[in-house]
N, C-alpha and C positions, 0 to 999 in steps of 0.2 A: 932834523926838523920834520921831514916827511913821515917818519915813524910816529912822531907825536901827533901829527894831523890825522893819520890813520887811526891811531888809538882814540883820539878825541871823537872821531866819527863813529867808531864802534861803541864807545861808552855812551855817547849821546843816544844812539839808536837803542841800546839796552835800557837806558833810563826811561826812554819814551815807552817802551814795551812792558817794562817790569817795575811796578810800583814798589815791590819789596826791595828791589835793588837800590832804590832811592834812599831807603832807610838803613841799609846794612852793606858795608863794603865787602864783607865776606860773600854775601849773596851775589853782589855785583861781580866779584872776581870769579865765582863759580860760573855765572852766566857767560862771562867773557871766555873762560876756559872751554866751555861747551861750544861757544860760537867759533872759537879758533881751532879747536881740535875735535875731529870727528869722534874719537874714542876716549874723550877726556874722562868720562865716568868709569872707565875700566882701568885707568892709571891710578895707582895709589897716591894719595895726597903728598906723602913725603917725597915721592919721585917728582911730582909736578913742582913742588917748591924747590927741590934741589936742582932740577934740570930745566927750569922755566926758560932760560935763554936758549938752550939747545932745542927745546920744543917750540920755539918761536913765540913764546908768551912774554908779555911785558911784566915787569916787576909789580908786586902788589902795591907798593907805595906810589908808583907812577899812575896806577889806576885810581887810587884814592885821591891823589892830587888833581887828576883830570876830572873826577866826579865833583870835587869842591869847586873847581874853576867853572865847570858847566852849570852847576847849581847857582853860582853867583851871577852868571850871565843870563840864565833862563829860569826865572822863578817858577815856571810851570813844572820844572823837573825837581823841585825841592821835595824833601821827604815830608812825612807827616808832621803835624804840629808838635806832638810830644818829642819826636826825634830832633826837630829843629831846636826846641828849648833845651834839650839835653846837650846838643852839640854846642850851643851858645854858652851854656854854663861850663862845659868842659874847656872851651877855648879861653874863657876868662880865668879859670883855675890854672890852665897851662901858662898863660901870660904872667900870672903872679909867680908861679914856680920858676919860669924862665928868668924873671927879674930877681930871683933869690929870696922871694917872700914865701911864707908858708902857704900851702894850698892843699885842699883835699882832692887828690887825684885818684 
């Protein structure tokens, strides 16, 4: 639980500082890697992804879920309007898919 609270604090701080990170989880994850690891830019992406646990990095999906949770609680951290519209449409399409209905995903 403590790790999740720490992650939430870091993600919230990054979302406040970096508007691009609000729109793109990859940008957010890169900013988090740079925040957590002094030399993150020198480590190949494949190594970061394969060794994220041993490097002390959270999983990508945990960061994405944390971003969604924070944006639901703090509207000022939401992404741009086009990104919000795209995410809403994607969520609706995924719900149809999950229910076994056809969806354009």
